[in-house]
C-alpha positions in Angstrom: -1.0 -38.4 53.5 -2.0 -37.5 57.1 0.0 -34.3 56.7 -1.8 -33.2 53.6 -5.2 -33.8 55.1 -4.2 -31.9 58.3 -3.0 -29.0 56.1 -6.3 -28.9 54.2 -8.3 -28.9 57.4 -6.2 -26.2 58.9 -6.6 -24.1 55.8 -10.4 -24.6 55.9 -10.6 -23.4 59.5 -8.4 -20.4 58.7 -10.5 -19.3 55.7 -13.7 -19.6 57.8 -12.2 -17.5 60.5 -11.0 -14.9 58.0 -14.5 -14.7 56.3 -16.1 -13.9 59.7 -14.0 -10.9 60.5 -16.0 -7.6 60.2 -15.4 -5.3 57.4 -13.7 -2.0 58.2 -16.2 0.9 58.8 -16.7 3.1 55.8 -15.8 6.7 56.3 -18.6 9.1 55.5 -17.9 11.7 52.8 -17.7 15.1 54.2 -20.4 17.6 53.1 -19.1 20.2 50.6 -18.1 23.4 52.2 -19.1 26.9 51.0 -15.6 27.4 49.6 -16.0 24.2 47.6 -19.3 25.3 46.2 -18.0 28.7 45.3 -15.0 27.1 43.6 -17.3 24.8 41.6 -19.4 27.7 40.6 -16.4 29.8 39.5 -15.1 26.8 37.5 -18.4 26.4 35.8 -18.6 30.1 35.0 -15.1 30.0 33.5 -15.9 26.9 31.5 -19.0 28.6 30.1 -17.0 31.7 29.2 -14.3 29.6 27.4 -17.0 27.8 25.5 -18.6 31.1 24.5 -15.3 32.5 23.3 -14.6 29.3 21.3 -18.0 29.6 19.6 -17.4 33.2 18.8 -14.0 32.5 17.3 -15.4 29.6 15.3 -18.2 31.9 14.0 -15.6 34.5 12.9 -13.5 31.9 11.2 -16.5 30.6 9.3 -17.4 34.1 8.3 -13.9 34.9 7.1 -13.8 31.6 5.1 -17.1 32.4 3.5 -15.9 35.9 2.5 -12.7 34.5 1.1 -14.7 31.9 -0.9 -16.9 34.7 -2.2 -13.9 36.8 -3.2 -12.3 33.8 -5.0 -15.5 33.2 -6.9 -15.7 36.9 -7.9 -12.1 36.9 -9.0 -12.7 33.8 -11.1 -15.7 35.4 -12.7 -13.7 38.6 -13.4 -10.9 36.5 -15.1 -13.5 34.6 -17.2 -15.1 37.9 -18.2 -11.6 39.4 -19.1 -10.8 36.3 -21.2 -14.1 36.6 -23.0 -13.5 40.3 -23.7 -10.0 39.5 -25.0 -11.4 36.9 -27.4 -14.0 39.4 -28.7 -11.3 42.1 -29.1 -9.0 39.7 -30.9 -11.8 38.6 -33.2 -12.7 42.3 -34.0 -9.0 43.1 -34.6 -8.6 40.1 -37.0 -11.8 41.1 -38.8 -10.6 44.7 -39.1 -7.2 43.6 -40.3 -8.7 41.3 -42.9 -11.0 44.1 -44.1 -8.1 46.5 -44.3 -6.0 43.9 -46.2 -8.8 43.2 -48.6 -9.2 47.0 -49.2 -5.4 47.3 -49.8 -5.5 44.4 -52.3 -8.4 46.0 -54.1 -6.7 49.4 -54.3 -3.5 47.7 -55.6 -5.4 45.7 -58.2 -7.1 48.9 -59.3 -3.8 50.7 -59.5 -2.2 48.0 -61.6 -5.1 47.3 -63.8 -5.0 50.6 -65.8 -1.2 50.1 -66.3 -1.8 46.7 -67.7 -4.4 47.8 -70.3 -2.3 50.6 -71.7 
């Protein structure tokens, strides 16, 4: 037991001595040099140019997509118009065919009628 107490007391003194040692001196940060400032300015300028180029590219892509969408809509409208015209043409052709058929039947009936009465 005496050994345990002696070890605890020695540890207490050691920690007290360690706590009182001075902290190492902080090294001051060096002032930026002119080369560092110029490099930072060049990097900022390059970053700005890249951002501007990206914005321009995004604008061109959006413009192309809008044009493509407009072309697709126009093509869809053209297809719908062509389908409508085809339906009208088909209806007119059917009407003309029915009219011609009716005329042919009338002429046939007229031709066979006098032969039947004789």
